[in-house]
Biopython code that builds the backbone (N, CA, C, O; Angstrom):
import numpy as np
from Bio.PDB.StructureBuilder import StructureBuilder

atoms = [
    (1, "MET", "N", (139.047, 85.347, 97.104)),
    (1, "MET", "CA", (138.583, 85.490, 95.803)),
    (1, "MET", "C", (139.310, 86.104, 95.009)),
    (1, "MET", "O", (139.457, 87.252, 95.428)),
    (2, "PRO", "N", (140.142, 85.842, 93.551)),
    (2, "PRO", "CA", (140.287, 87.751, 92.975)),
    (2, "PRO", "C", (139.412, 88.597, 92.880)),
    (2, "PRO", "O", (138.367, 88.627, 93.531)),
    (3, "GLN", "N", (139.831, 89.493, 91.908)),
    (3, "GLN", "CA", (139.110, 89.784, 91.147)),
    (3, "GLN", "C", (138.233, 89.850, 90.300)),
    (3, "GLN", "O", (137.945, 91.045, 90.354)),
    (4, "LEU", "N", (137.575, 89.393, 89.521)),
    (4, "LEU", "CA", (137.372, 89.585, 88.318)),
    (4, "LEU", "C", (137.883, 89.908, 87.235)),
    (4, "LEU", "O", (138.308, 89.134, 86.378)),
    (5, "ASP", "N", (137.871, 91.355, 87.198)),
    (5, "ASP", "CA", (138.059, 92.472, 86.423)),
    (5, "ASP", "C", (139.425, 91.829, 85.655)),
    (5, "ASP", "O", (139.606, 91.649, 84.451)),
    (6, "ASP", "N", (140.510, 91.491, 87.049)),
    (6, "ASP", "CA", (141.780, 91.457, 86.271)),
    (6, "ASP", "C", (141.813, 90.110, 85.481)),
    (6, "ASP", "O", (142.473, 89.959, 84.453)),
    (7, "LEU", "N", (141.062, 89.174, 86.040)),
    (7, "LEU", "CA", (141.124, 87.860, 85.078)),
    (7, "LEU", "C", (140.973, 88.144, 83.541)),
    (7, "LEU", "O", (140.190, 88.930, 83.008)),
    (8, "TYR", "N", (141.985, 87.250, 82.899)),
    (8, "TYR", "CA", (141.889, 86.775, 82.021)),
    (8, "TYR", "C", (141.180, 86.586, 80.897)),
    (8, "TYR", "O", (140.838, 87.196, 79.884)),
    (9, "PHE", "N", (140.978, 84.600, 81.874)),
    (9, "PHE", "CA", (139.874, 84.384, 81.256)),
    (9, "PHE", "C", (138.158, 84.313, 82.383)),
    (9, "PHE", "O", (137.807, 83.277, 82.948)),
    (10, "LYS", "N", (137.403, 85.579, 82.455)),
    (10, "LYS", "CA", (136.862, 86.082, 83.525)),
    (10, "LYS", "C", (135.421, 85.702, 83.067)),
    (10, "LYS", "O", (134.498, 85.902, 83.857)),
    (11, "ASN", "N", (135.145, 85.108, 81.703)),
    (11, "ASN", "CA", (133.757, 84.041, 81.819)),
    (11, "ASN", "C", (134.166, 82.834, 82.086)),
    (11, "ASN", "O", (133.476, 82.134, 82.827)),
    (12, "GLU", "N", (135.415, 82.323, 81.519)),
    (12, "GLU", "CA", (135.379, 80.867, 82.199)),
    (12, "GLU", "C", (135.146, 80.547, 83.139)),
    (12, "GLU", "O", (134.570, 79.478, 83.343)),
    (13, "TYR", "N", (135.582, 81.519, 84.240)),
    (13, "TYR", "CA", (136.364, 81.109, 85.455)),
    (13, "TYR", "C", (134.622, 81.660, 86.512)),
    (13, "TYR", "O", (134.538, 81.517, 87.732)),
    (14, "ILE", "N", (133.840, 82.065, 85.906)),
    (14, "ILE", "CA", (132.700, 82.384, 86.006)),
    (14, "ILE", "C", (131.768, 81.163, 85.443)),
    (14, "ILE", "O", (131.132, 80.695, 86.388)),
    (15, "ASP", "N", (131.558, 80.676, 84.548)),
    (15, "ASP", "CA", (131.453, 80.026, 84.291)),
    (15, "ASP", "C", (130.922, 78.825, 85.029)),
    (15, "ASP", "O", (129.802, 78.447, 85.374)),
    (16, "ALA", "N", (132.842, 78.115, 85.204)),
    (16, "ALA", "CA", (133.201, 76.520, 85.933)),
    (16, "ALA", "C", (132.540, 76.810, 87.719)),
    (16, "ALA", "O", (132.011, 75.871, 88.314)),
    (17, "ALA", "N", (132.696, 78.392, 88.469)),
    (17, "ALA", "CA", (132.443, 79.048, 89.330)),
    (17, "ALA", "C", (130.408, 79.123, 89.612)),
    (17, "ALA", "O", (129.923, 79.301, 90.730)),
    (18, "SER", "N", (129.626, 78.955, 88.428)),
    (18, "SER", "CA", (128.244, 78.370, 89.073)),
    (18, "SER", "C", (128.371, 76.952, 88.493)),
    (18, "SER", "O", (127.456, 76.259, 88.937)),
    (19, "SER", "N", (129.098, 76.340, 87.745)),
    (19, "SER", "CA", (128.948, 75.727, 87.365)),
    (19, "SER", "C", (128.408, 73.900, 88.676)),
    (19, "SER", "O", (127.578, 73.016, 88.885)),
    (20, "ARG", "N", (130.430, 74.828, 89.313)),
    (20, "ARG", "CA", (130.261, 73.769, 90.663)),
    (20, "ARG", "C", (129.429, 74.973, 91.979)),
    (20, "ARG", "O", (128.840, 75.555, 92.890)),
    (21, "ALA", "N", (129.583, 74.877, 91.746)),
    (21, "ALA", "CA", (128.168, 75.493, 92.623)),
    (21, "ALA", "C", (126.314, 75.160, 92.750)),
    (21, "ALA", "O", (125.637, 75.131, 93.778)),
    (22, "ARG", "N", (125.839, 74.925, 91.203)),
    (22, "ARG", "CA", (124.879, 73.986, 90.075)),
    (22, "ARG", "C", (125.581, 72.661, 91.528)),
    (22, "ARG", "O", (125.134, 72.552, 92.670)),
    (23, "SER", "N", (126.765, 71.852, 90.885)),
    (23, "SER", "CA", (126.863, 70.645, 91.025)),
    (23, "SER", "C", (126.670, 70.526, 92.911)),
    (23, "SER", "O", (126.040, 69.708, 93.581)),
    (24, "ASP", "N", (127.455, 71.638, 93.298)),
    (24, "ASP", "CA", (127.835, 71.575, 94.789)),
    (24, "ASP", "C", (126.139, 70.836, 95.657)),
    (24, "ASP", "O", (125.994, 69.927, 96.474)),
    (25, "GLY", "N", (125.032, 71.860, 94.900)),
    (25, "GLY", "CA", (123.435, 72.079, 95.081)),
    (25, "GLY", "C", (122.696, 70.615, 94.794)),
    (25, "GLY", "O", (121.708, 70.064, 95.280)),
    (26, "SER", "N", (123.737, 70.231, 93.687)),
    (26, "SER", "CA", (123.053, 68.702, 92.813)),
    (26, "SER", "C", (123.448, 67.257, 94.244)),
    (26, "SER", "O", (122.708, 66.329, 94.572)),
    (27, "MET", "N", (124.715, 67.571, 94.738)),
    (27, "MET", "CA", (125.305, 66.890, 96.141)),
    (27, "MET", "C", (124.260, 66.727, 96.875)),
    (27, "MET", "O", (123.620, 65.736, 97.226)),
    (28, "ASN", "N", (124.168, 67.885, 97.067)),
    (28, "ASN", "CA", (123.726, 68.455, 98.968)),
    (28, "ASN", "C", (121.844, 67.683, 98.189)),
    (28, "ASN", "O", (120.892, 67.799, 98.960)),
    (29, "PHE", "N", (121.702, 67.344, 97.486)),
    (29, "PHE", "CA", (120.478, 66.937, 96.650)),
    (29, "PHE", "C", (120.662, 65.701, 97.746)),
    (29, "PHE", "O", (120.362, 65.339, 98.884)),
    (30, "LEU", "N", (121.181, 65.432, 96.877)),
    (30, "LEU", "CA", (121.391, 63.630, 96.305)),
    (30, "LEU", "C", (121.649, 63.289, 97.601)),
    (30, "LEU", "O", (121.393, 62.130, 97.926)),
    (31, "VAL", "N", (122.119, 64.071, 98.452)),
    (31, "VAL", "CA", (123.240, 63.640, 99.646)),
    (31, "VAL", "C", (121.924, 63.118, 100.817)),
    (31, "VAL", "O", (121.828, 62.232, 101.667)),
    (32, "GLU", "N", (121.010, 64.249, 100.282)),
    (32, "GLU", "CA", (119.519, 64.342, 101.276)),
    (32, "GLU", "C", (118.343, 63.759, 101.364)),
    (32, "GLU", "O", (117.447, 63.826, 102.206)),
    (33, "LYS", "N", (118.531, 62.882, 99.880)),
    (33, "LYS", "CA", (118.533, 61.405, 99.005)),
    (33, "LYS", "C", (118.317, 60.824, 99.440)),
    (33, "LYS", "O", (117.214, 60.541, 99.908)),
    (34, "TYR", "N", (119.925, 60.014, 99.557)),
    (34, "TYR", "CA", (120.657, 58.960, 100.285)),
    (34, "TYR", "C", (120.187, 59.404, 101.912)),
    (34, "TYR", "O", (119.483, 58.601, 102.524)),
    (35, "ASP", "N", (120.499, 60.387, 102.421)),
    (35, "ASP", "CA", (119.881, 60.166, 104.118)),
    (35, "ASP", "C", (117.917, 60.365, 104.276)),
    (35, "ASP", "O", (117.100, 59.675, 104.885)),
    (36, "SER", "N", (117.854, 60.832, 103.958)),
    (36, "SER", "CA", (116.240, 59.623, 103.738)),
    (36, "SER", "C", (116.325, 58.991, 103.932)),
    (36, "SER", "O", (116.275, 58.715, 105.131)),
    (37, "THR", "N", (116.598, 57.827, 102.771)),
    (37, "THR", "CA", (116.024, 56.763, 102.559)),
    (37, "THR", "C", (116.662, 55.486, 103.401)),
    (37, "THR", "O", (116.214, 54.348, 103.536)),
    (38, "LEU", "N", (118.069, 56.189, 104.000)),
    (38, "LEU", "CA", (118.639, 55.798, 105.073)),
    (38, "LEU", "C", (117.749, 55.776, 105.954)),
    (38, "LEU", "O", (117.662, 54.886, 106.799)),
    (39, "LYS", "N", (117.009, 56.720, 105.863)),
    (39, "LYS", "CA", (116.352, 57.061, 107.536)),
    (39, "LYS", "C", (115.397, 56.200, 107.365)),
    (39, "LYS", "O", (114.972, 55.624, 108.367)),
    (40, "GLN", "N", (114.885, 55.931, 106.194)),
    (40, "GLN", "CA", (113.074, 55.179, 106.814)),
    (40, "GLN", "C", (114.014, 54.020, 106.419)),
    (40, "GLN", "O", (113.361, 53.196, 107.060)),
    (41, "THR", "N", (114.810, 53.427, 105.998)),
    (41, "THR", "CA", (115.625, 52.354, 105.745)),
    (41, "THR", "C", (115.351, 51.599, 107.642)),
    (41, "THR", "O", (114.464, 51.000, 108.249)),
    (42, "MET", "N", (116.694, 52.111, 107.907)),
    (42, "MET", "CA", (116.324, 52.289, 109.945)),
    (42, "MET", "C", (115.024, 52.587, 110.070)),
    (42, "MET", "O", (114.651, 51.796, 110.938)),
    (43, "ILE", "N", (114.397, 53.024, 109.852)),
    (43, "ILE", "CA", (112.561, 53.033, 110.758)),
    (43, "ILE", "C", (112.399, 51.590, 109.966)),
    (43, "ILE", "O", (112.807, 50.898, 110.899)),
    (44, "GLN", "N", (112.276, 51.195, 109.538)),
    (44, "GLN", "CA", (111.287, 49.752, 108.339)),
    (44, "GLN", "C", (112.266, 48.706, 109.330)),
    (44, "GLN", "O", (111.539, 48.166, 110.163)),
    (45, "LEU", "N", (113.816, 48.247, 109.474)),
    (45, "LEU", "CA", (114.130, 47.940, 110.877)),
    (45, "LEU", "C", (114.269, 47.160, 111.586)),
    (45, "LEU", "O", (114.396, 45.942, 111.709)),
    (46, "GLY", "N", (114.215, 48.365, 112.266)),
    (46, "GLY", "CA", (113.530, 48.938, 113.664)),
    (46, "GLY", "C", (112.560, 48.027, 113.964)),
    (46, "GLY", "O", (112.598, 47.207, 114.882)),
    (47, "SER", "N", (110.865, 48.349, 112.410)),
    (47, "SER", "CA", (109.639, 47.896, 112.618)),
    (47, "SER", "C", (110.224, 46.430, 112.438)),
    (47, "SER", "O", (109.419, 45.545, 112.727)),
    (48, "SER", "N", (111.505, 46.001, 112.005)),
    (48, "SER", "CA", (111.261, 44.637, 111.250)),
    (48, "SER", "C", (111.958, 43.552, 113.013)),
    (48, "SER", "O", (111.743, 42.537, 113.675)),
    (49, "GLU", "N", (112.668, 44.535, 112.945)),
    (49, "GLU", "CA", (113.371, 43.554, 114.984)),
    (49, "GLU", "C", (112.012, 43.307, 115.692)),
    (49, "GLU", "O", (111.475, 42.251, 116.027)),
    (50, "LYS", "N", (111.620, 44.601, 115.818)),
    (50, "LYS", "CA", (110.024, 44.062, 116.265)),
    (50, "LYS", "C", (109.083, 43.332, 116.375)),
    (50, "LYS", "O", (108.540, 42.768, 117.324)),
    (51, "LEU", "N", (108.867, 43.397, 114.967)),
    (51, "LEU", "CA", (107.711, 41.965, 113.867)),
    (51, "LEU", "C", (108.145, 41.044, 114.497)),
    (51, "LEU", "O", (107.342, 40.327, 115.094)),
    (52, "ALA", "N", (109.786, 40.725, 114.576)),
    (52, "ALA", "CA", (110.304, 39.401, 114.700)),
    (52, "ALA", "C", (110.158, 38.821, 116.151)),
    (52, "ALA", "O", (109.602, 37.788, 116.521)),
    (53, "GLN", "N", (111.039, 40.106, 117.101)),
    (53, "GLN", "CA", (110.971, 39.791, 118.557)),
    (53, "GLN", "C", (109.242, 39.374, 118.814)),
    (53, "GLN", "O", (109.095, 38.537, 119.705)),
    (54, "ALA", "N", (107.964, 39.852, 118.154)),
    (54, "ALA", "CA", (106.698, 39.518, 118.761)),
    (54, "ALA", "C", (106.792, 38.195, 118.196)),
    (54, "ALA", "O", (106.635, 37.332, 119.060)),
    (55, "ARG", "N", (107.035, 37.654, 116.810)),
    (55, "ARG", "CA", (106.951, 36.703, 116.561)),
    (55, "ARG", "C", (107.384, 35.517, 117.309)),
    (55, "ARG", "O", (106.722, 34.526, 117.618)),
    (56, "LEU", "N", (109.055, 35.895, 117.629)),
    (56, "LEU", "CA", (109.755, 35.346, 118.252)),
    (56, "LEU", "C", (109.172, 34.193, 119.830)),
    (56, "LEU", "O", (109.243, 33.038, 120.250)),
    (57, "LYS", "N", (108.616, 35.554, 120.170)),
    (57, "LYS", "CA", (107.895, 35.662, 121.742)),
    (57, "LYS", "C", (106.640, 34.558, 121.557)),
    (57, "LYS", "O", (106.200, 33.716, 122.340)),
    (58, "ALA", "N", (106.197, 34.972, 119.994)),
    (58, "ALA", "CA", (104.997, 34.081, 119.898)),
    (58, "ALA", "C", (104.933, 32.777, 119.841)),
    (58, "ALA", "O", (103.777, 32.355, 119.786)),
    (59, "ILE", "N", (105.981, 31.771, 119.833)),
    (59, "ILE", "CA", (106.771, 31.125, 118.784)),
    (59, "ILE", "C", (106.929, 30.318, 120.023)),
    (59, "ILE", "O", (106.541, 29.151, 120.071)),
    (60, "GLU", "N", (107.524, 30.953, 121.077)),
    (60, "GLU", "CA", (108.131, 30.346, 122.419)),
    (60, "GLU", "C", (107.012, 30.200, 123.329)),
    (60, "GLU", "O", (106.943, 29.400, 124.262)),
    (61, "ARG", "N", (106.374, 30.823, 123.067)),
    (61, "ARG", "CA", (104.758, 31.054, 124.242)),
    (61, "ARG", "C", (104.222, 29.695, 123.830)),
    (61, "ARG", "O", (104.094, 28.775, 124.638)),
    (62, "VAL", "N", (103.902, 29.597, 122.494)),
    (62, "VAL", "CA", (103.465, 27.642, 121.828)),
    (62, "VAL", "C", (104.133, 26.940, 122.256)),
    (62, "VAL", "O", (103.702, 26.006, 122.933)),
    (63, "ARG", "N", (105.631, 27.145, 121.991)),
    (63, "ARG", "CA", (106.286, 25.705, 122.219)),
    (63, "ARG", "C", (106.242, 25.618, 124.111)),
    (63, "ARG", "O", (106.492, 24.485, 124.522)),
    (64, "ALA", "N", (106.059, 26.298, 124.825)),
    (64, "ALA", "CA", (105.839, 25.904, 126.052)),
    (64, "ALA", "C", (104.297, 25.800, 125.897)),
    (64, "ALA", "O", (104.203, 25.919, 124.675)),
    (65, "GLU", "N", (103.635, 25.724, 126.137)),
    (65, "GLU", "CA", (102.091, 25.125, 125.914)),
    (65, "GLU", "C", (102.135, 23.835, 125.294)),
    (65, "GLU", "O", (101.867, 22.816, 125.930)),
    (66, "HIS", "N", (102.407, 23.827, 124.284)),
    (66, "HIS", "CA", (102.622, 22.448, 123.925)),
    (66, "HIS", "C", (103.850, 21.728, 124.436)),
    (66, "HIS", "O", (104.273, 20.757, 123.809)),
    (67, "LYS", "N", (104.168, 21.951, 125.021)),
    (67, "LYS", "CA", (105.415, 21.485, 125.691)),
    (67, "LYS", "C", (104.450, 20.803, 127.849)),
    (67, "LYS", "O", (104.477, 19.805, 128.570)),
    (68, "LYS", "N", (103.990, 21.811, 127.851)),
    (68, "LYS", "CA", (102.899, 21.889, 129.072)),
    (68, "LYS", "C", (102.247, 20.976, 128.858)),
    (68, "LYS", "O", (102.456, 20.062, 129.656)),
    (69, "ALA", "N", (101.090, 20.657, 127.691)),
    (69, "ALA", "CA", (99.935, 20.129, 127.339)),
    (69, "ALA", "C", (101.101, 18.227, 126.810)),
    (69, "ALA", "O", (100.378, 17.302, 127.180)),
    (70, "SER", "N", (101.841, 17.899, 126.457)),
    (70, "SER", "CA", (102.125, 16.751, 126.197)),
    (70, "SER", "C", (103.190, 15.758, 127.918)),
    (70, "SER", "O", (103.328, 14.549, 128.102)),
    (71, "GLU", "N", (103.800, 17.184, 128.972)),
    (71, "GLU", "CA", (103.578, 16.476, 129.675)),
    (71, "GLU", "C", (102.394, 16.385, 130.745)),
    (71, "GLU", "O", (102.519, 15.782, 131.811)),
    (72, "LYS", "N", (101.447, 16.926, 130.419)),
    (72, "LYS", "CA", (100.420, 16.451, 130.983)),
    (72, "LYS", "C", (100.163, 15.067, 130.520)),
    (72, "LYS", "O", (100.184, 14.031, 131.186)),
    (73, "ALA", "N", (99.873, 15.264, 129.039)),
    (73, "ALA", "CA", (99.027, 13.923, 128.377)),
    (73, "ALA", "C", (100.532, 12.799, 128.606)),
    (73, "ALA", "O", (100.326, 11.712, 128.064)),
    (74, "ALA", "N", (101.500, 12.866, 129.078)),
    (74, "ALA", "CA", (102.184, 12.475, 129.396)),
    (74, "ALA", "C", (101.898, 11.115, 130.434)),
    (74, "ALA", "O", (101.605, 9.921, 130.366)),
    (75, "GLU", "N", (102.193, 12.157, 131.404)),
    (75, "GLU", "CA", (100.820, 11.852, 132.750)),
    (75, "GLU", "C", (100.732, 11.137, 132.497)),
    (75, "GLU", "O", (101.517, 10.219, 132.254)),
    (76, "GLU", "N", (98.750, 11.369, 132.393)),
    (76, "GLU", "CA", (97.603, 10.948, 132.294)),
    (76, "GLU", "C", (97.684, 9.779, 131.635)),
    (76, "GLU", "O", (97.099, 8.710, 131.810)),
    (77, "LYS", "N", (98.616, 10.183, 130.731)),
    (77, "LYS", "CA", (99.007, 8.326, 130.071)),
    (77, "LYS", "C", (99.679, 7.299, 130.940)),
    (77, "LYS", "O", (99.666, 6.072, 130.839)),
    (78, "GLU", "N", (100.496, 8.378, 132.150)),
    (78, "GLU", "CA", (101.429, 7.038, 132.423)),
    (78, "GLU", "C", (99.952, 6.338, 134.291)),
    (78, "GLU", "O", (99.963, 5.273, 134.908)),
    (79, "ILE", "N", (99.155, 7.415, 134.443)),
    (79, "ILE", "CA", (97.683, 7.262, 135.304)),
    (79, "ILE", "C", (96.750, 6.094, 134.216)),
    (79, "ILE", "O", (95.645, 5.606, 134.452)),
    (80, "LEU", "N", (97.462, 5.919, 133.228)),
    (80, "LEU", "CA", (95.914, 5.796, 132.829)),
    (80, "LEU", "C", (96.095, 4.450, 132.491)),
    (80, "LEU", "O", (95.188, 3.622, 132.579)),
    (81, "ARG", "N", (97.998, 4.026, 131.849)),
    (81, "ARG", "CA", (98.508, 2.478, 131.943)),
    (81, "ARG", "C", (98.373, 1.730, 133.324)),
    (81, "ARG", "O", (97.843, 0.631, 133.484)),
    (82, "VAL", "N", (98.948, 2.525, 134.293)),
    (82, "VAL", "CA", (98.922, 2.002, 135.501)),
    (82, "VAL", "C", (97.464, 1.574, 136.164)),
    (82, "VAL", "O", (97.458, 0.703, 137.034)),
    (83, "LYS", "N", (95.771, 2.432, 135.582)),
    (83, "LYS", "CA", (94.840, 1.749, 135.871)),
    (83, "LYS", "C", (94.457, 0.336, 135.384)),
    (83, "LYS", "O", (93.741, -0.576, 135.797)),
    (84, "PHE", "N", (95.232, 0.558, 134.349)),
    (84, "PHE", "CA", (95.300, -0.990, 132.834)),
    (84, "PHE", "C", (95.414, -2.028, 133.461)),
    (84, "PHE", "O", (94.662, -2.935, 133.818)),
    (85, "GLU", "N", (96.706, -1.722, 133.573)),
    (85, "GLU", "CA", (97.412, -3.244, 134.467)),
    (85, "GLU", "C", (96.395, -3.815, 135.786)),
    (85, "GLU", "O", (95.778, -4.879, 135.735)),
    (86, "GLU", "N", (96.374, -2.920, 136.886)),
    (86, "GLU", "CA", (95.516, -2.969, 137.566)),
    (86, "GLU", "C", (94.182, -3.392, 137.155)),
    (86, "GLU", "O", (93.497, -3.491, 138.173)),
    (87, "LEU", "N", (93.257, -3.798, 135.712)),
    (87, "LEU", "CA", (92.294, -3.820, 135.624)),
    (87, "LEU", "C", (92.599, -5.457, 134.538)),
    (87, "LEU", "O", (91.721, -6.313, 134.433)),
    (88, "GLU", "N", (93.510, -5.538, 134.085)),
    (88, "GLU", "CA", (94.116, -6.585, 133.589)),
    (88, "GLU", "C", (93.953, -7.934, 134.584)),
    (88, "GLU", "O", (93.409, -9.019, 134.380)),
    (89, "GLY", "N", (94.826, -7.262, 136.021)),
    (89, "GLY", "CA", (95.131, -8.388, 136.869)),
    (89, "GLY", "C", (93.687, -8.910, 137.439)),
    (89, "GLY", "O", (93.387, -9.913, 138.086)),
    (90, "LYS", "N", (92.807, -7.659, 136.857)),
    (90, "LYS", "CA", (91.153, -7.926, 138.628)),
    (90, "LYS", "C", (91.045, -9.506, 136.858)),
    (90, "LYS", "O", (91.038, -10.735, 136.785)),
    (91, "LEU", "N", (90.997, -8.484, 135.997)),
    (91, "LEU", "CA", (90.893, -9.486, 134.899)),
    (91, "LEU", "C", (90.911, -10.560, 134.544)),
    (91, "LEU", "O", (90.176, -11.317, 133.909)),
    (92, "LYS", "N", (92.297, -10.596, 135.246)),
    (92, "LYS", "CA", (93.193, -12.475, 134.859)),
    (92, "LYS", "C", (92.581, -13.343, 136.366)),
    (92, "LYS", "O", (92.519, -14.556, 136.164)),
    (93, "SER", "N", (92.081, -12.865, 137.973)),
    (93, "SER", "CA", (91.598, -13.008, 139.080)),
    (93, "SER", "C", (90.450, -13.712, 138.158)),
    (93, "SER", "O", (90.467, -14.908, 137.869)),
    (94, "ALA", "N", (89.449, -12.781, 137.740)),
    (94, "ALA", "CA", (88.268, -12.913, 137.667)),
    (94, "ALA", "C", (87.711, -14.142, 136.750)),
    (94, "ALA", "O", (86.651, -14.735, 136.953)),
    (95, "ARG", "N", (88.793, -14.449, 135.525)),
    (95, "ARG", "CA", (89.099, -15.583, 135.031)),
    (95, "ARG", "C", (89.475, -16.521, 135.749)),
    (95, "ARG", "O", (88.694, -17.470, 135.679)),
    (96, "ALA", "N", (90.487, -16.714, 136.539)),
    (96, "ALA", "CA", (90.881, -17.890, 136.939)),
    (96, "ALA", "C", (89.692, -18.343, 138.482)),
    (96, "ALA", "O", (89.383, -19.467, 138.875)),
    (97, "ALA", "N", (89.388, -17.352, 138.887)),
    (97, "ALA", "CA", (88.192, -17.524, 139.426)),
    (97, "ALA", "C", (86.541, -18.451, 138.786)),
    (97, "ALA", "O", (85.917, -19.418, 139.221)),
    (98, "ARG", "N", (86.356, -17.544, 137.602)),
    (98, "ARG", "CA", (85.407, -18.427, 136.972)),
    (98, "ARG", "C", (85.582, -19.880, 136.699)),
    (98, "ARG", "O", (84.721, -20.719, 136.965)),
    (99, "LYS", "N", (87.340, -20.276, 135.873)),
    (99, "LYS", "CA", (88.196, -21.233, 136.310)),
    (99, "LYS", "C", (87.331, -21.795, 137.049)),
    (99, "LYS", "O", (86.100, -21.773, 137.037)),
    (100, "GLU", "N", (87.829, -22.133, 137.478)),
    (100, "GLU", "CA", (87.399, -22.891, 139.018)),
    (100, "GLU", "C", (86.461, -23.159, 139.363)),
    (100, "GLU", "O", (86.053, -24.282, 139.660)),
    (101, "LEU", "N", (85.951, -22.207, 139.392)),
    (101, "LEU", "CA", (84.026, -22.156, 139.758)),
    (101, "LEU", "C", (83.023, -23.425, 138.840)),
    (101, "LEU", "O", (82.037, -24.151, 138.969)),
    (102, "GLY", "N", (84.088, -23.053, 137.887)),
    (102, "GLY", "CA", (83.460, -24.055, 137.197)),
    (102, "GLY", "C", (83.760, -25.492, 137.076)),
    (102, "GLY", "O", (82.953, -26.421, 137.085)),
    (103, "TYR", "N", (84.968, -25.534, 136.968)),
    (103, "TYR", "CA", (85.523, -26.757, 137.709)),
    (103, "TYR", "C", (84.931, -27.772, 138.853)),
    (103, "TYR", "O", (84.765, -28.987, 138.952)),
    (104, "LYS", "N", (84.631, -26.246, 139.921)),
    (104, "LYS", "CA", (83.916, -27.105, 141.134)),
    (104, "LYS", "C", (82.654, -27.161, 140.678)),
    (104, "LYS", "O", (82.126, -27.338, 141.776)),
    (105, "SER", "N", (81.479, -27.147, 139.696)),
    (105, "SER", "CA", (80.821, -26.998, 139.520)),
    (105, "SER", "C", (80.277, -28.396, 138.346)),
    (105, "SER", "O", (79.450, -29.272, 138.092)),
    (106, "ASP", "N", (81.467, -27.727, 137.984)),
    (106, "ASP", "CA", (81.042, -29.127, 137.298)),
    (106, "ASP", "C", (81.633, -30.552, 137.772)),
    (106, "ASP", "O", (81.432, -31.507, 137.022)),
    (107, "LYS", "N", (82.229, -30.720, 138.768)),
    (107, "LYS", "CA", (82.229, -30.770, 139.938)),
    (107, "LYS", "C", (81.250, -31.814, 140.536)),
    (107, "LYS", "O", (80.656, -32.805, 140.112)),
    (108, "LYS", "N", (81.335, -31.228, 141.567)),
    (108, "LYS", "CA", (79.032, -30.624, 141.970)),
    (108, "LYS", "C", (78.572, -31.400, 141.240)),
    (108, "LYS", "O", (78.344, -32.527, 141.680)),
    (109, "MET", "N", (78.255, -31.073, 139.807)),
    (109, "MET", "CA", (77.161, -32.307, 138.762)),
    (109, "MET", "C", (77.167, -33.258, 139.014)),
    (109, "MET", "O", (76.247, -33.803, 139.624)),
    (110, "ARG", "N", (78.552, -33.997, 138.514)),
    (110, "ARG", "CA", (79.140, -35.069, 139.226)),
    (110, "ARG", "C", (78.548, -36.094, 139.340)),
    (110, "ARG", "O", (78.071, -37.147, 138.916)),
    (111, "GLU", "N", (78.947, -34.767, 140.721)),
    (111, "GLU", "CA", (78.343, -36.492, 142.240)),
    (111, "GLU", "C", (77.087, -36.561, 142.416)),
    (111, "GLU", "O", (76.462, -37.577, 142.724)),
    (112, "GLN", "N", (76.556, -35.239, 142.187)),
    (112, "GLN", "CA", (74.996, -35.309, 141.502)),
    (112, "GLN", "C", (74.609, -36.326, 141.565)),
    (112, "GLN", "O", (74.062, -37.070, 142.378)),
    (113, "GLN", "N", (75.274, -36.316, 139.648)),
    (113, "GLN", "CA", (74.751, -37.320, 139.239)),
    (113, "GLN", "C", (74.799, -38.895, 139.245)),
    (113, "GLN", "O", (74.066, -39.767, 138.778)),
    (114, "ASP", "N", (76.087, -38.894, 140.042)),
    (114, "ASP", "CA", (76.538, -40.037, 140.559)),
    (114, "ASP", "C", (75.986, -40.696, 141.684)),
    (114, "ASP", "O", (76.308, -41.784, 142.161)),
    (115, "ARG", "N", (74.835, -39.644, 142.162)),
    (115, "ARG", "CA", (74.642, -39.820, 143.288)),
    (115, "ARG", "C", (73.191, -40.671, 143.162)),
    (115, "ARG", "O", (72.718, -41.525, 143.913)),
    (116, "ARG", "N", (72.615, -40.021, 141.759)),
    (116, "ARG", "CA", (70.864, -40.235, 141.483)),
    (116, "ARG", "C", (71.317, -41.318, 140.703)),
    (116, "ARG", "O", (70.370, -42.091, 140.851)),
    (117, "VAL", "N", (72.416, -42.112, 139.705)),
    (117, "VAL", "CA", (72.579, -42.984, 139.309)),
    (117, "VAL", "C", (72.751, -44.309, 140.472)),
    (117, "VAL", "O", (72.189, -45.404, 140.514)),
    (118, "THR", "N", (73.511, -43.843, 141.132)),
    (118, "THR", "CA", (73.275, -45.171, 142.565)),
    (118, "THR", "C", (71.788, -45.575, 143.387)),
    (118, "THR", "O", (71.214, -46.597, 143.764)),
    (119, "ARG", "N", (71.575, -44.151, 143.404)),
    (119, "ARG", "CA", (70.108, -44.058, 143.837)),
    (119, "ARG", "C", (69.160, -45.153, 143.216)),
    (119, "ARG", "O", (68.699, -46.103, 143.849)),
    (120, "SER", "N", (68.876, -44.807, 141.518)),
    (120, "SER", "CA", (68.180, -45.268, 141.177)),
    (120, "SER", "C", (68.659, -46.782, 140.591)),
    (120, "SER", "O", (67.959, -47.523, 139.900)),
    (121, "LYS", "N", (70.029, -47.040, 141.049)),
    (121, "LYS", "CA", (70.645, -48.685, 140.919)),
    (121, "LYS", "C", (69.718, -49.007, 142.234)),
    (121, "LYS", "O", (68.559, -48.953, 141.825)),
    (122, "ARG", "N", (69.720, -49.159, 142.917)),
    (122, "ARG", "CA", (69.194, -49.565, 144.461)),
    (122, "ARG", "C", (67.740, -50.176, 144.186)),
    (122, "ARG", "O", (67.054, -50.585, 145.123)),
]
sb = StructureBuilder()
sb.init_structure("model")
sb.init_model(0)
sb.init_chain("A")
sb.init_seg("    ")
for serial, (resi, resn, name, xyz) in enumerate(atoms, 1):
    if name == "N":
        sb.init_residue(resn, " ", resi, " ")
    sb.init_atom(name, np.array(xyz, "f"), 0.0, 1.0, " ", f" {name:<3s}", serial, name[0])
structure = sb.get_structure()
């Protein structure tokens, strides 16, 4: 740094140097402000990532529970379908047996009536 007494534009040099010092201070303040904002943003981003991961885990858990419930419902539906088919078969058999009994009963009643008629004619 030159001697200030030897400079022709001594006052201008002092003004320029002090302006530069003020400018450096302003720049340092600005850099610190950007740095602190960046740190806050990184913290918020980290929190957001953690929240997103927690939500994703919750969604995956609910999907797994839903899938399990759906599979269980499908199994129960299949069991009920088999039981329904069994009962439907039994119902058809019972209807056929009832129909057969009805025919036999009608035939027996006709035979009894015929016997009565023939007895009364004698």
